[in-house]
C-alpha positions, 0 to 999 in steps of 0.5 A, spaced: 531 477 500 533 485 500 530 489 506 526 495 504 526 502 508 521 507 508 522 514 508 519 519 514 515 525 513 522 529 513 525 525 508 529 521 512 530 514 512 531 510 519 536 505 519 537 499 524 542 495 524 541 488 525 548 485 527 548 491 533 542 494 533 544 501 532 539 506 529 540 512 526 537 516 521 540 520 514 537 525 509 535 521 503 532 527 499 537 526 494 534 520 492 527 523 491 527 525 484 530 519 481 525 515 477 527 508 478 528 504 484 533 506 489 537 500 492 542 503 497 548 500 500 548 501 508 554 501 512 554 500 520 559 503 525 560 496 527 562 494 520 556 490 518 553 492 511 547 491 507 543 493 501 536 496 502 531 499 497 528 506 499 521 505 499 518 512 497 511 511 498 508 515 504 505 509 506 506 502 508 503 497 504 502 490 507 501 484 502 495 480 504 490 475 501 483 477 502 477 475 498 472 480 497 467 483 492 466 489 488 460 493 486 460 497 479 455 502 477 454 501 469 451 506 465 444 506 466 445 505 473 445 498 472 450 494 478 455 490 476 458 485 481 464 481 481 469 477 485 476 480 487 482 478 491 485 484 495 493 483 494 495 489 498 493 494 503 495 501 505 492 507 509 491 510 502 488 504 498 488 497 495 491 493 490 485 488 487 486 482 483 479 481 479 477 474 478 474 477 471 477 482 466 479 489 469 478 492 461 471 494 463 474 500 468 477 506 467 481 510 471 477 515 474 472 510 475 468 508 482 467 502 485 464 499 492 469 494 494 467 489 501 472 485 504 474 482 511 480 483 515 484 477 517 484 481 524 481 477 531 474 480 529 474 479 522 472 486 520 468 487 514 471 493 510 466 496 505 469 502 502 468 506 495 474 507 492 477 510 485 481 506 480 488 510 479 491 505 475 489 498 471 494 493 468 490 486 466 486 484 471 489 488 477 487 494 479 491 500 483 485 503 488 485 509 493 480 510 498 475 515 496 475 519 503 483 519 504 482 526 508 479 523 514 481 517 519 479 511 517 479 507 524 478 500 522 484 501 517 488 505 521 488 500 527 489 494 522 495 498 519 498 500 526 503 495 527 506 498 521 506 505 521 512 509 519 509 516 520 
């Protein structure tokens, strides 16, 4: 399995050698505008080398499997409710798999999603999201209010913070 390395705000990446635990950062800004996936070969001073994918997303995405529901206001103010699975979560949004067809949605639509986290308290998340992309019955959505801190999501994601 190939490792993933996340960018920091300053367009550097931190590398940690699993052989000798040496840590260092390198400027990776030359790879920022490459349109395809960037895979780097990293060489440590100890002689160990490995391949890593440069993850250019601003926020770490955690793969999850949370059941939930969504509510969508159709034209005429009639609510449509459906079931879904949250496939991944980040501080900025979610990837959803709808149990029915996603073709009724279009980019820019707003949904209200509800799902429990798998933390000790099973925190119930109820958020408004904006549909950013659609592929079959998968939706990429962004939390509606990302400029403010979201204590529940932030505390859930905090062990994985990369900023």
